[in-house]
All heavy atoms as TSV, in Angstrom:
chain	resi	resn	atom	element	x	y	z
A	1	MET	N	N	175.187	173.838	115.528
A	1	MET	CA	C	175.703	173.647	114.164
A	1	MET	C	C	174.849	174.301	113.278
A	1	MET	O	O	174.006	173.933	112.693
A	1	MET	CB	C	175.562	172.067	113.827
A	1	MET	CG	C	176.883	171.611	113.419
A	1	MET	SD	S	176.738	170.332	112.173
A	1	MET	CE	C	176.418	168.845	112.941
A	2	CYS	N	N	175.164	175.758	112.945
A	2	CYS	CA	C	174.341	176.515	112.047
A	2	CYS	C	C	174.977	176.373	110.734
A	2	CYS	O	O	175.988	175.761	110.499
A	2	CYS	CB	C	174.504	177.986	112.570
A	2	CYS	SG	S	173.676	178.265	114.143
A	3	GLY	N	N	174.344	177.000	109.676
A	3	GLY	CA	C	174.852	176.953	108.238
A	3	GLY	C	C	174.794	178.356	107.761
A	3	GLY	O	O	173.917	179.204	108.079
A	4	ILE	N	N	175.904	178.586	106.903
A	4	ILE	CA	C	175.917	179.982	106.263
A	4	ILE	C	C	176.109	179.799	104.755
A	4	ILE	O	O	176.707	178.857	104.295
A	4	ILE	CB	C	176.938	180.798	106.866
A	4	ILE	CG1	C	178.365	180.188	106.641
A	4	ILE	CG2	C	176.731	181.187	108.326
A	4	ILE	CD1	C	179.510	181.144	107.143
A	5	ALA	N	N	175.618	180.852	103.965
A	5	ALA	CA	C	175.793	180.759	102.580
A	5	ALA	C	C	175.825	182.150	102.123
A	5	ALA	O	O	175.342	183.108	102.764
A	5	ALA	CB	C	174.612	179.982	101.843
A	6	GLY	N	N	176.473	182.407	100.947
A	6	GLY	CA	C	176.554	183.791	100.565
A	6	GLY	C	C	176.907	183.779	99.017
A	6	GLY	O	O	177.143	182.872	98.419
A	7	ILE	N	N	176.541	185.026	98.423
A	7	ILE	CA	C	176.778	185.395	97.090
A	7	ILE	C	C	177.716	186.604	96.979
A	7	ILE	O	O	177.144	187.568	97.696
A	7	ILE	CB	C	175.446	185.533	96.308
A	7	ILE	CG1	C	174.614	184.242	96.373
A	7	ILE	CG2	C	175.642	185.980	94.940
A	7	ILE	CD1	C	173.215	184.437	95.794
A	8	LEU	N	N	178.513	186.646	96.083
A	8	LEU	CA	C	179.299	187.976	95.759
A	8	LEU	C	C	179.416	187.904	94.381
A	8	LEU	O	O	180.182	187.140	93.747
A	8	LEU	CB	C	180.655	188.055	96.426
A	8	LEU	CG	C	181.499	189.255	95.980
A	8	LEU	CD1	C	180.748	190.499	96.182
A	8	LEU	CD2	C	182.789	189.233	96.603
A	9	ASN	N	N	178.569	188.723	93.577
A	9	ASN	CA	C	178.651	188.761	92.221
A	9	ASN	C	C	179.818	189.756	91.773
A	9	ASN	O	O	179.761	190.830	92.271
A	9	ASN	CB	C	177.324	189.247	91.542
A	9	ASN	CG	C	176.411	188.214	91.566
A	9	ASN	OD1	O	176.559	187.021	91.237
A	9	ASN	ND2	N	175.084	188.661	92.081
A	10	CYS	N	N	180.755	189.268	90.920
A	10	CYS	CA	C	181.793	190.224	90.490
A	10	CYS	C	C	181.426	191.242	89.592
A	10	CYS	O	O	182.158	192.259	89.425
A	10	CYS	CB	C	182.925	189.240	89.842
A	10	CYS	SG	S	183.683	188.134	91.076
A	11	GLU	N	N	180.278	191.192	89.033
A	11	GLU	CA	C	179.716	192.219	88.140
A	11	GLU	C	C	178.619	193.030	89.015
A	11	GLU	O	O	177.620	192.502	89.383
A	11	GLU	CB	C	178.945	191.591	86.890
A	11	GLU	CG	C	179.880	190.801	86.103
A	11	GLU	CD	C	179.061	190.021	85.012
A	11	GLU	OE1	O	177.818	190.295	84.847
A	11	GLU	OE2	O	179.624	188.945	84.635
A	12	PRO	N	N	179.052	194.198	89.486
A	12	PRO	CA	C	178.180	194.938	90.415
A	12	PRO	C	C	176.699	195.144	89.987
A	12	PRO	O	O	175.909	195.297	90.752
A	12	PRO	CB	C	178.949	196.249	90.505
A	12	PRO	CG	C	180.302	195.968	90.027
A	12	PRO	CD	C	180.210	194.994	88.996
A	13	GLU	N	N	176.502	195.155	88.680
A	13	GLU	CA	C	175.175	195.254	88.259
A	13	GLU	C	C	174.295	194.197	88.369
A	13	GLU	O	O	173.016	194.066	88.426
A	13	GLU	CB	C	175.026	195.637	86.745
A	13	GLU	CG	C	175.646	194.763	85.759
A	13	GLU	CD	C	177.092	194.729	85.631
A	13	GLU	OE1	O	177.780	195.685	86.302
A	13	GLU	OE2	O	177.586	193.907	84.842
A	14	ARG	N	N	174.855	192.908	88.614
A	14	ARG	CA	C	174.125	191.681	88.839
A	14	ARG	C	C	173.767	191.608	90.312
A	14	ARG	O	O	174.586	191.605	91.240
A	14	ARG	CB	C	174.977	190.399	88.608
A	14	ARG	CG	C	174.928	189.982	87.139
A	14	ARG	CD	C	175.621	188.664	86.901
A	14	ARG	NE	N	174.707	187.646	87.370
A	14	ARG	CZ	C	175.159	186.443	87.605
A	14	ARG	NH1	N	176.439	186.189	87.479
A	14	ARG	NH2	N	174.488	185.422	88.183
A	15	ARG	N	N	172.499	191.480	90.651
A	15	ARG	CA	C	172.000	191.507	92.039
A	15	ARG	C	C	171.966	190.223	92.644
A	15	ARG	O	O	171.724	189.178	91.890
A	15	ARG	CB	C	170.531	192.074	91.988
A	15	ARG	CG	C	170.487	193.522	91.522
A	15	ARG	CD	C	169.104	194.064	91.668
A	15	ARG	NE	N	168.742	194.235	92.995
A	15	ARG	CZ	C	169.168	195.122	93.968
A	15	ARG	NH1	N	170.055	196.150	93.613
A	15	ARG	NH2	N	168.743	195.177	95.175
A	16	ALA	N	N	172.215	189.994	93.897
A	16	ALA	CA	C	172.033	188.766	94.599
A	16	ALA	C	C	170.588	188.547	94.719
A	16	ALA	O	O	169.884	189.360	95.381
A	16	ALA	CB	C	172.799	188.841	95.882
A	17	GLU	N	N	170.072	187.449	94.220
A	17	GLU	CA	C	168.675	187.198	94.231
A	17	GLU	C	C	168.254	186.276	95.499
A	17	GLU	O	O	168.928	185.409	95.821
A	17	GLU	CB	C	168.243	186.302	93.038
A	17	GLU	CG	C	168.523	187.009	91.749
A	17	GLU	CD	C	167.624	188.202	91.499
A	17	GLU	OE1	O	166.561	188.203	92.109
A	17	GLU	OE2	O	168.082	189.184	90.821
A	18	ARG	N	N	167.284	186.879	96.113
A	18	ARG	CA	C	166.842	186.109	97.345
A	18	ARG	C	C	166.408	184.669	97.139
A	18	ARG	O	O	166.726	183.731	97.929
A	18	ARG	CB	C	165.581	186.876	98.107
A	18	ARG	CG	C	165.238	186.090	99.332
A	18	ARG	CD	C	164.186	186.917	100.081
A	18	ARG	NE	N	163.603	185.963	101.153
A	18	ARG	CZ	C	163.780	186.356	102.425
A	18	ARG	NH1	N	164.195	187.357	102.770
A	18	ARG	NH2	N	163.172	185.539	103.352
A	19	ALA	N	N	165.910	184.364	96.011
A	19	ALA	CA	C	165.429	183.018	95.703
A	19	ALA	C	C	166.678	182.166	95.609
A	19	ALA	O	O	166.620	181.029	96.108
A	19	ALA	CB	C	164.655	183.008	94.351
A	20	THR	N	N	167.753	182.543	95.086
A	20	THR	CA	C	169.014	181.881	95.119
A	20	THR	C	C	169.598	181.572	96.576
A	20	THR	O	O	170.016	180.442	96.825
A	20	THR	CB	C	170.032	182.530	94.287
A	20	THR	OG1	O	169.511	182.686	92.921
A	20	THR	CG2	C	171.201	181.713	94.168
A	21	LEU	N	N	169.539	182.653	97.458
A	21	LEU	CA	C	169.928	182.563	98.646
A	21	LEU	C	C	169.043	181.450	99.431
A	21	LEU	O	O	169.616	180.621	100.242
A	21	LEU	CB	C	169.943	183.827	99.441
A	21	LEU	CG	C	170.892	184.806	99.025
A	21	LEU	CD1	C	170.523	186.207	99.605
A	21	LEU	CD2	C	172.180	184.464	99.425
A	22	GLU	N	N	167.689	181.522	99.228
A	22	GLU	CA	C	166.732	180.437	99.891
A	22	GLU	C	C	167.188	179.242	99.460
A	22	GLU	O	O	167.194	178.245	100.335
A	22	GLU	CB	C	165.449	180.904	99.426
A	22	GLU	CG	C	165.023	182.171	100.262
A	22	GLU	CD	C	163.525	182.604	99.976
A	22	GLU	OE1	O	162.871	181.799	99.162
A	22	GLU	OE2	O	163.052	183.560	100.504
A	23	ALA	N	N	167.365	178.878	98.064
A	23	ALA	CA	C	167.798	177.547	97.769
A	23	ALA	C	C	169.041	177.047	98.384
A	23	ALA	O	O	169.180	175.937	98.797
A	23	ALA	CB	C	167.922	177.551	96.165
A	24	MET	N	N	170.060	177.959	98.436
A	24	MET	CA	C	171.351	177.604	98.947
A	24	MET	C	C	171.160	177.299	100.374
A	24	MET	O	O	171.781	176.233	100.891
A	24	MET	CB	C	172.317	178.652	98.757
A	24	MET	CG	C	172.679	179.059	97.316
A	24	MET	SD	S	173.503	180.555	97.214
A	24	MET	CE	C	175.109	180.334	98.051
A	25	ILE	N	N	170.475	177.995	101.210
A	25	ILE	CA	C	170.480	177.902	102.665
A	25	ILE	C	C	169.586	176.738	102.986
A	25	ILE	O	O	169.669	175.866	103.909
A	25	ILE	CB	C	170.095	179.104	103.434
A	25	ILE	CG1	C	170.619	178.873	104.842
A	25	ILE	CG2	C	168.664	179.475	103.475
A	25	ILE	CD1	C	172.060	178.937	105.007
A	26	HIS	N	N	168.430	176.451	102.261
A	26	HIS	CA	C	167.578	175.301	102.465
A	26	HIS	C	C	168.239	174.089	102.245
A	26	HIS	O	O	167.849	173.010	102.866
A	26	HIS	CB	C	166.284	175.539	101.777
A	26	HIS	CG	C	165.282	176.429	102.552
A	26	HIS	ND1	N	164.919	176.466	103.750
A	26	HIS	CD2	C	164.889	177.731	102.096
A	26	HIS	CE1	C	164.162	177.518	103.993
A	26	HIS	NE2	N	164.132	178.274	103.062
A	27	SER	N	N	169.235	173.993	101.453
A	27	SER	CA	C	170.040	172.829	101.126
A	27	SER	C	C	170.892	172.408	102.421
A	27	SER	O	O	171.278	171.297	102.543
A	27	SER	CB	C	170.931	172.798	99.918
A	27	SER	OG	O	172.003	173.622	100.262
A	28	LEU	N	N	171.046	173.368	103.378
A	28	LEU	CA	C	171.773	173.166	104.566
A	28	LEU	C	C	170.708	173.128	105.670
A	28	LEU	O	O	171.229	173.225	106.928
A	28	LEU	CB	C	172.751	174.404	104.800
A	28	LEU	CG	C	173.780	174.564	103.734
A	28	LEU	CD1	C	174.601	175.754	104.101
A	28	LEU	CD2	C	174.777	173.274	103.797
A	29	ARG	N	N	169.550	172.775	105.477
A	29	ARG	CA	C	168.460	172.781	106.526
A	29	ARG	C	C	168.883	171.880	107.721
A	29	ARG	O	O	168.636	172.187	108.832
A	29	ARG	CB	C	167.152	172.371	105.964
A	29	ARG	CG	C	166.138	172.384	106.903
A	29	ARG	CD	C	164.693	172.089	106.220
A	29	ARG	NE	N	163.676	172.465	107.156
A	29	ARG	CZ	C	163.100	173.572	107.471
A	29	ARG	NH1	N	163.524	174.665	106.792
A	29	ARG	NH2	N	162.120	173.681	108.258
A	30	HIS	N	N	169.471	170.838	107.393
A	30	HIS	CA	C	170.051	169.856	108.484
A	30	HIS	C	C	170.949	170.511	109.497
A	30	HIS	O	O	171.236	170.096	110.519
A	30	HIS	CB	C	170.530	168.569	107.730
A	30	HIS	CG	C	171.828	168.945	107.058
A	30	HIS	ND1	N	171.881	169.562	105.877
A	30	HIS	CD2	C	173.130	168.771	107.406
A	30	HIS	CE1	C	173.049	169.589	105.304
A	30	HIS	NE2	N	173.864	169.113	106.219
A	31	ARG	N	N	171.623	171.600	109.019
A	31	ARG	CA	C	172.655	172.290	109.952
A	31	ARG	C	C	171.958	173.250	110.927
A	31	ARG	O	O	172.586	173.615	111.889
A	31	ARG	CB	C	173.666	173.154	109.071
A	31	ARG	CG	C	174.332	172.432	107.975
A	31	ARG	CD	C	175.684	171.851	108.495
A	31	ARG	NE	N	176.391	172.845	109.227
A	31	ARG	CZ	C	177.532	172.537	109.623
A	31	ARG	NH1	N	178.163	171.420	109.308
A	31	ARG	NH2	N	178.218	173.525	110.287
A	32	GLY	N	N	170.717	173.624	110.547
A	32	GLY	CA	C	170.075	174.722	111.463
A	32	GLY	C	C	168.616	174.744	111.034
A	32	GLY	O	O	168.229	175.644	110.337
A	33	PRO	N	N	167.722	173.836	111.572
A	33	PRO	CA	C	166.377	173.925	111.086
A	33	PRO	C	C	165.397	174.838	111.850
A	33	PRO	O	O	164.420	174.845	111.608
A	33	PRO	CB	C	165.821	172.524	111.379
A	33	PRO	CG	C	166.731	172.121	112.700
A	33	PRO	CD	C	168.077	172.721	112.379
A	34	ASP	N	N	165.986	175.630	112.871
A	34	ASP	CA	C	165.066	176.429	113.813
A	34	ASP	C	C	164.807	177.871	113.264
A	34	ASP	O	O	164.045	178.519	113.913
A	34	ASP	CB	C	165.688	176.517	115.087
A	34	ASP	CG	C	165.863	175.096	115.744
A	34	ASP	OD1	O	164.938	174.232	115.643
A	34	ASP	OD2	O	166.947	174.790	116.394
A	35	GLY	N	N	165.447	178.282	112.214
A	35	GLY	CA	C	165.233	179.559	111.689
A	35	GLY	C	C	166.196	179.906	110.604
A	35	GLY	O	O	167.288	179.408	110.447
A	36	PHE	N	N	165.703	180.951	109.818
A	36	PHE	CA	C	166.527	181.358	108.580
A	36	PHE	C	C	166.545	182.871	108.552
A	36	PHE	O	O	165.583	183.461	108.949
A	36	PHE	CB	C	165.990	180.828	107.323
A	36	PHE	CG	C	165.865	179.265	107.290
A	36	PHE	CD1	C	164.845	178.517	107.629
A	36	PHE	CD2	C	167.032	178.516	106.907
A	36	PHE	CE1	C	164.755	177.230	107.598
A	36	PHE	CE2	C	166.956	177.191	106.819
A	36	PHE	CZ	C	165.791	176.603	107.302
A	37	GLY	N	N	167.695	183.529	108.175
A	37	GLY	CA	C	167.760	184.822	107.967
A	37	GLY	C	C	168.485	185.224	106.570
A	37	GLY	O	O	169.298	184.391	106.234
A	38	PHE	N	N	168.109	186.306	106.066
A	38	PHE	CA	C	168.563	186.738	104.688
A	38	PHE	C	C	168.942	188.203	104.741
A	38	PHE	O	O	168.282	189.006	105.318
A	38	PHE	CB	C	167.589	186.392	103.547
A	38	PHE	CG	C	167.132	184.939	103.562
A	38	PHE	CD1	C	165.909	184.479	104.308
A	38	PHE	CD2	C	167.752	184.145	102.876
A	38	PHE	CE1	C	165.682	183.143	104.399
A	38	PHE	CE2	C	167.388	182.629	102.848
A	38	PHE	CZ	C	166.338	182.269	103.513
A	39	PHE	N	N	169.935	188.457	103.863
A	39	PHE	CA	C	170.331	189.903	103.591
A	39	PHE	C	C	170.849	190.002	102.206
A	39	PHE	O	O	171.588	189.167	101.760
A	39	PHE	CB	C	171.415	190.396	104.489
A	39	PHE	CG	C	171.970	191.833	104.149
A	39	PHE	CD1	C	171.241	192.875	104.278
A	39	PHE	CD2	C	173.118	191.776	103.289
A	39	PHE	CE1	C	171.701	194.112	103.908
A	39	PHE	CE2	C	173.698	192.980	102.907
A	39	PHE	CZ	C	172.950	194.239	103.154
A	40	ALA	N	N	170.282	190.785	101.332
A	40	ALA	CA	C	170.757	191.088	100.019
A	40	ALA	C	C	170.613	192.521	99.763
A	40	ALA	O	O	169.751	193.271	99.992
A	40	ALA	CB	C	169.740	190.313	99.086
A	41	ASP	N	N	171.801	192.945	99.124
A	41	ASP	CA	C	172.009	194.355	98.700
A	41	ASP	C	C	172.816	194.387	97.559
A	41	ASP	O	O	174.129	194.172	97.683
A	41	ASP	CB	C	172.534	195.195	99.836
A	41	ASP	CG	C	172.551	196.795	99.622
A	41	ASP	OD1	O	171.832	197.151	98.557
A	41	ASP	OD2	O	173.315	197.433	100.348
A	42	GLY	N	N	172.332	194.690	96.466
A	42	GLY	CA	C	173.176	194.861	95.184
A	42	GLY	C	C	173.765	193.462	94.841
A	42	GLY	O	O	173.122	192.383	94.888
A	43	PRO	N	N	175.054	193.383	94.716
A	43	PRO	CA	C	175.705	192.068	94.257
A	43	PRO	C	C	175.963	191.200	95.428
A	43	PRO	O	O	176.563	190.025	95.177
A	43	PRO	CB	C	176.985	192.604	93.522
A	43	PRO	CG	C	177.251	193.926	94.236
A	43	PRO	CD	C	175.908	194.505	94.600
A	44	VAL	N	N	175.713	191.555	96.497
A	44	VAL	CA	C	176.035	190.815	97.857
A	44	VAL	C	C	174.789	190.169	98.439
A	44	VAL	O	O	173.776	190.809	98.707
A	44	VAL	CB	C	176.871	191.648	98.862
A	44	VAL	CG1	C	177.022	190.807	100.092
A	44	VAL	CG2	C	178.095	192.325	98.259
A	45	GLY	N	N	174.934	188.885	98.892
A	45	GLY	CA	C	173.793	188.258	99.619
A	45	GLY	C	C	174.290	187.354	100.597
A	45	GLY	O	O	175.371	186.730	100.358
A	46	LEU	N	N	173.744	187.297	101.713
A	46	LEU	CA	C	174.107	186.528	102.965
A	46	LEU	C	C	172.771	185.696	103.466
A	46	LEU	O	O	171.752	186.156	103.364
A	46	LEU	CB	C	174.561	187.302	104.079
A	46	LEU	CG	C	175.729	188.135	103.889
A	46	LEU	CD1	C	176.063	189.081	105.085
A	46	LEU	CD2	C	177.039	187.485	103.645
A	47	ALA	N	N	173.052	184.444	103.906
A	47	ALA	CA	C	171.868	183.601	104.383
A	47	ALA	C	C	172.411	182.881	105.610
A	47	ALA	O	O	173.716	182.458	105.707
A	47	ALA	CB	C	171.386	182.757	103.300
A	48	HIS	N	N	171.573	182.630	106.470
A	48	HIS	CA	C	171.952	181.766	107.722
A	48	HIS	C	C	170.858	180.953	108.129
A	48	HIS	O	O	169.748	181.266	108.111
A	48	HIS	CB	C	172.167	182.896	108.813
A	48	HIS	CG	C	172.523	182.264	110.045
A	48	HIS	ND1	N	171.469	182.128	111.177
A	48	HIS	CD2	C	173.616	181.877	110.585
A	48	HIS	CE1	C	172.239	181.644	112.201
A	48	HIS	NE2	N	173.539	181.432	111.817
A	49	ALA	N	N	171.185	179.636	108.436
A	49	ALA	CA	C	170.311	178.701	108.947
A	49	ALA	C	C	170.681	178.487	110.417
A	49	ALA	O	O	171.913	178.261	110.800
A	49	ALA	CB	C	170.602	177.371	108.326
A	50	ARG	N	N	169.616	178.625	111.316
A	50	ARG	CA	C	169.935	178.764	112.689
A	50	ARG	C	C	169.636	177.581	113.451
A	50	ARG	O	O	168.450	176.930	113.280
A	50	ARG	CB	C	169.257	179.891	113.458
A	50	ARG	CG	C	169.425	180.149	114.892
A	50	ARG	CD	C	168.877	181.508	115.248
A	50	ARG	NE	N	169.215	181.634	116.607
A	50	ARG	CZ	C	168.447	181.398	117.494
A	50	ARG	NH1	N	167.141	180.833	117.421
A	50	ARG	NH2	N	168.639	181.556	118.888
A	51	LEU	N	N	170.460	176.889	114.341
A	51	LEU	CA	C	170.103	175.867	115.241
A	51	LEU	C	C	170.006	176.537	116.627
A	51	LEU	O	O	170.841	177.159	117.113
A	51	LEU	CB	C	171.261	174.887	115.220
A	51	LEU	CG	C	171.110	173.748	116.285
A	51	LEU	CD1	C	169.925	172.847	115.831
A	51	LEU	CD2	C	172.270	172.877	116.294
A	52	SER	N	N	168.806	176.465	117.234
A	52	SER	CA	C	168.577	177.283	118.573
A	52	SER	C	C	169.523	176.525	119.620
A	52	SER	O	O	169.625	175.303	119.704
A	52	SER	CB	C	167.050	177.054	118.998
A	52	SER	OG	O	166.476	177.894	118.034
A	53	ILE	N	N	169.926	177.549	120.480
A	53	ILE	CA	C	170.782	177.038	121.641
A	53	ILE	C	C	169.924	177.580	122.904
A	53	ILE	O	O	169.773	178.757	122.883
A	53	ILE	CB	C	172.185	177.469	121.513
A	53	ILE	CG1	C	172.776	177.017	120.254
A	53	ILE	CG2	C	172.957	177.153	122.807
A	53	ILE	CD1	C	174.251	177.450	119.929
A	54	ILE	N	N	169.769	176.833	123.716
A	54	ILE	CA	C	168.903	177.302	124.881
A	54	ILE	C	C	169.398	178.355	125.653
A	54	ILE	O	O	168.791	179.265	126.031
A	54	ILE	CB	C	168.668	176.011	125.722
A	54	ILE	CG1	C	167.776	175.194	125.038
A	54	ILE	CG2	C	167.779	176.457	127.038
A	54	ILE	CD1	C	167.546	173.771	125.847
A	55	ASP	N	N	170.816	178.547	125.906
A	55	ASP	CA	C	171.331	179.488	126.854
A	55	ASP	C	C	171.823	180.733	126.261
A	55	ASP	O	O	172.576	181.676	126.797
A	55	ASP	CB	C	172.625	178.850	127.497
A	55	ASP	CG	C	173.663	178.515	126.649
A	55	ASP	OD1	O	173.492	178.495	125.391
A	55	ASP	OD2	O	174.732	178.200	127.069
A	56	LEU	N	N	171.354	181.238	124.967
A	56	LEU	CA	C	171.690	182.475	124.443
A	56	LEU	C	C	170.898	183.549	125.210
A	56	LEU	O	O	169.668	183.499	125.522
A	56	LEU	CB	C	171.173	182.483	122.890
A	56	LEU	CG	C	172.114	181.743	122.000
A	56	LEU	CD1	C	171.435	181.924	120.586
A	56	LEU	CD2	C	173.441	182.296	121.926
A	57	THR	N	N	171.690	184.649	125.358
A	57	THR	CA	C	171.158	185.804	126.015
A	57	THR	C	C	170.468	186.863	125.075
A	57	THR	O	O	169.655	187.621	125.413
A	57	THR	CB	C	172.113	186.547	126.979
A	57	THR	OG1	O	173.163	186.994	126.065
A	57	THR	CG2	C	172.685	185.696	127.910
A	58	THR	N	N	170.768	186.636	123.822
A	58	THR	CA	C	170.128	187.371	122.762
A	58	THR	C	C	169.420	186.408	121.865
A	58	THR	O	O	169.493	185.232	122.108
A	58	THR	CB	C	171.224	188.177	121.870
A	58	THR	OG1	O	172.124	187.176	121.195
A	58	THR	CG2	C	171.999	189.148	122.802
A	59	SER	N	N	168.729	186.941	120.871
A	59	SER	CA	C	167.834	186.185	119.946
A	59	SER	C	C	168.747	185.202	119.068
A	59	SER	O	O	168.182	184.131	118.730
A	59	SER	CB	C	166.950	187.067	119.111
A	59	SER	OG	O	167.859	187.643	118.139
A	60	GLY	N	N	169.916	185.664	118.764
A	60	GLY	CA	C	170.805	184.914	117.858
A	60	GLY	C	C	170.441	184.812	116.363
A	60	GLY	O	O	170.994	184.185	115.524
A	61	ASP	N	N	169.597	185.786	116.151
A	61	ASP	CA	C	169.002	185.904	114.697
A	61	ASP	C	C	170.287	186.531	113.973
A	61	ASP	O	O	171.009	187.252	114.300
A	61	ASP	CB	C	167.850	186.917	114.519
A	61	ASP	CG	C	166.566	186.187	115.159
A	61	ASP	OD1	O	166.494	185.003	115.222
A	61	ASP	OD2	O	165.647	187.044	115.433
A	62	GLN	N	N	170.395	185.971	112.633
A	62	GLN	CA	C	171.516	186.383	111.749
A	62	GLN	C	C	170.833	186.429	110.296
A	62	GLN	O	O	169.900	185.801	110.065
A	62	GLN	CB	C	172.595	185.548	111.763
A	62	GLN	CG	C	173.415	185.514	113.063
A	62	GLN	CD	C	174.736	184.779	113.057
A	62	GLN	OE1	O	175.357	184.835	112.049
A	62	GLN	NE2	N	174.890	184.115	114.122
A	63	PRO	N	N	171.360	187.096	109.339
A	63	PRO	CA	C	172.636	188.068	109.477
A	63	PRO	C	C	172.234	189.210	110.406
A	63	PRO	O	O	171.077	189.579	110.666
A	63	PRO	CB	C	172.632	188.572	108.044
A	63	PRO	CG	C	172.012	187.595	107.170
A	63	PRO	CD	C	171.004	187.033	108.047
A	64	MET	N	N	173.396	189.672	111.101
A	64	MET	CA	C	173.183	190.810	112.027
A	64	MET	C	C	174.058	192.003	111.481
A	64	MET	O	O	174.896	191.803	110.657
A	64	MET	CB	C	173.581	190.424	113.507
A	64	MET	CG	C	175.059	190.066	113.531
A	64	MET	SD	S	175.465	189.667	115.237
A	64	MET	CE	C	175.025	187.920	115.253
A	65	THR	N	N	173.490	193.191	111.923
A	65	THR	CA	C	174.220	194.323	111.415
A	65	THR	C	C	174.604	195.246	112.653
A	65	THR	O	O	174.155	195.051	113.854
A	65	THR	CB	C	173.135	195.152	110.580
A	65	THR	OG1	O	173.692	196.311	110.137
A	65	THR	CG2	C	171.959	195.593	111.483
A	66	ASN	N	N	175.519	196.234	112.324
A	66	ASN	CA	C	175.902	197.217	113.303
A	66	ASN	C	C	174.759	198.239	113.499
A	66	ASN	O	O	173.684	198.246	112.830
A	66	ASN	CB	C	177.130	197.885	112.871
A	66	ASN	CG	C	177.118	198.810	111.742
A	66	ASN	OD1	O	176.282	198.458	110.844
A	66	ASN	ND2	N	178.060	199.558	111.429
A	67	GLU	N	N	175.015	199.300	114.263
A	67	GLU	CA	C	173.835	200.174	114.596
A	67	GLU	C	C	173.393	200.939	113.405
A	67	GLU	O	O	172.176	201.287	113.322
A	67	GLU	CB	C	174.458	201.212	115.633
A	67	GLU	CG	C	174.850	200.741	117.018
A	67	GLU	CD	C	176.232	200.034	116.847
A	67	GLU	OE1	O	176.901	200.308	116.003
A	67	GLU	OE2	O	176.553	199.303	117.842
A	68	ASP	N	N	174.055	201.341	112.343
A	68	ASP	CA	C	173.683	201.974	111.262
A	68	ASP	C	C	173.487	201.239	110.130
A	68	ASP	O	O	173.011	201.806	108.831
A	68	ASP	CB	C	174.628	203.280	111.010
A	68	ASP	CG	C	175.969	202.865	110.422
A	68	ASP	OD1	O	176.213	201.506	110.338
A	68	ASP	OD2	O	176.840	203.689	110.180
A	69	GLY	N	N	173.481	199.901	110.080
A	69	GLY	CA	C	173.254	199.030	108.870
A	69	GLY	C	C	174.209	198.983	107.891
A	69	GLY	O	O	174.078	198.532	106.679
A	70	SER	N	N	175.530	199.668	108.138
A	70	SER	CA	C	176.491	199.714	107.162
A	70	SER	C	C	177.343	198.393	107.004
A	70	SER	O	O	178.123	198.255	106.075
A	70	SER	CB	C	177.355	200.988	107.311
A	70	SER	OG	O	178.115	200.792	108.595
A	71	ILE	N	N	177.207	197.647	107.975
A	71	ILE	CA	C	178.056	196.449	108.075
A	71	ILE	C	C	177.145	195.207	108.510
A	71	ILE	O	O	176.349	195.351	109.355
A	71	ILE	CB	C	179.218	196.418	109.163
A	71	ILE	CG1	C	180.180	197.555	108.688
A	71	ILE	CG2	C	179.945	195.115	109.221
A	71	ILE	CD1	C	181.291	197.943	109.864
A	72	TRP	N	N	177.278	194.106	107.666
A	72	TRP	CA	C	176.444	192.909	107.916
A	72	TRP	C	C	177.256	191.706	107.962
A	72	TRP	O	O	178.303	191.543	107.302
A	72	TRP	CB	C	175.317	192.667	106.811
A	72	TRP	CG	C	174.289	193.668	106.785
A	72	TRP	CD1	C	174.309	195.042	106.420
A	72	TRP	CD2	C	173.015	193.418	107.288
A	72	TRP	NE1	N	173.085	195.563	106.532
A	72	TRP	CE2	C	172.333	194.683	107.126
A	72	TRP	CE3	C	172.339	192.381	107.982
A	72	TRP	CZ2	C	170.984	194.773	107.594
A	72	TRP	CZ3	C	171.052	192.544	108.413
A	72	TRP	CH2	C	170.406	193.722	108.178
A	73	VAL	N	N	177.017	190.832	108.905
A	73	VAL	CA	C	177.764	189.561	109.178
A	73	VAL	C	C	176.960	188.390	109.440
A	73	VAL	O	O	175.734	188.526	109.942
A	73	VAL	CB	C	178.884	189.725	110.269
A	73	VAL	CG1	C	179.879	190.812	110.019
A	73	VAL	CG2	C	178.126	190.000	111.524
A	74	VAL	N	N	177.455	187.147	109.123
A	74	VAL	CA	C	176.881	185.979	109.503
A	74	VAL	C	C	177.784	185.104	110.339
A	74	VAL	O	O	179.050	185.238	110.127
A	74	VAL	CB	C	176.195	185.189	108.436
A	74	VAL	CG1	C	175.001	185.729	107.829
A	74	VAL	CG2	C	177.293	184.732	107.407
């Protein structure tokens, strides 16, 4: 049971602040207390609270990106 949060500012000059993302995702700590991930670029911000699952073959860390960093998802 992981948790996700995000910001999309409609005014491109307004940046997504990491402190805001941290406050948002920490309010979901009960959904995934085992790790947190953040991504912010301009007006967009993503956050993820991770609940570890034993049988994962990869690390499961999020947000994750494609090879060139042009796409991010949670």
